[in-house]
N, C-alpha and C positions, 0 to 999 in steps of 0.2 A: 124488784119485789120488795115489799115492805115486811120487815120482821119475818123472814123465812123460818119455818119450823125445822125440826131435826130431819124429818123425812124429805122436805124440799131441798135442804142443804145436801143431803146424801144424793138426791136425784141430780142436782146441779154438778156434783163431783163426777157422777157417772156420765153425764152429758159432756162434761169437759174432757174426760178421757176419750170418749168417742170422737169429739171434735179434733183432738190431737191426732188420733189415728186417721181420720178423714184427711186432714191436711197433709199428713205423710203420704197417704195413698194418692192424692192429687199430684204431689211432687213439686208443688210451687207454694211457698209460704207467703209470697206477695199476693195478697188477695185482690189487689187492683188488677191483676192479670187474669183473674178467673172469669170464665164464661158464665152465662146465665145458668147453664146446666150444672156447673160446678157449685154455684151458690145454692141452687135448689137442693142439690144433694147434701150440701153442708147443713142447711136448715132442717131438712128431713132427718138427717142423722142425729142432730142435737135434740130436736123436739121428740123424735122417736125414743131416744135413749132416756130422756127425762120422763116421759110418760111411762115407758116400760119399767123404769125403776120405781116409780110411784105405785104402779099396779103390783109389781112383785112384793113391794113392802106391805101393801094392803092385804095381799093374799097371806103373807106371813103373819100379819097381825090377826086376821080373821081366823087362821088356823090355830094360832096360840089361844085365842079367846075360846074357840070351840072346844079345844082340849081341856081348858080349865073348867068350862061349863059342862063338860062331858057330852058334848053334842057331836054328831057326825059332821064332817066338813069335807067337801070335795075340793081339792086345790084348783081344779080346772073350772069350777063353777063361775059363771059370769064371763068366761073368756070365749 
C-alpha cells in the first residue's frame, strides 16, 4: 500500500492483532505446514479485521460529523 493514511494504518494494526491470534489458534507458526483451509481462514481473518476496522472508523467519523452538524445519525445505518 502506498502512503497509507491514519485509518488504514489503524486497520492494519487491527488486522495484525487478529493475524497473531489466528496463528496461535492454529497452533503451528510454521506456515509451510498449513493446509489450504488454514490459509483461507488466515486470509479471511486478516481481510475481515481490516475491513471491519475501516467500517467502524467510518461510522465513528460519520457519527461525530452528524453531532457537530446537529443531524441525527443511526450508528447501524448502512450495515
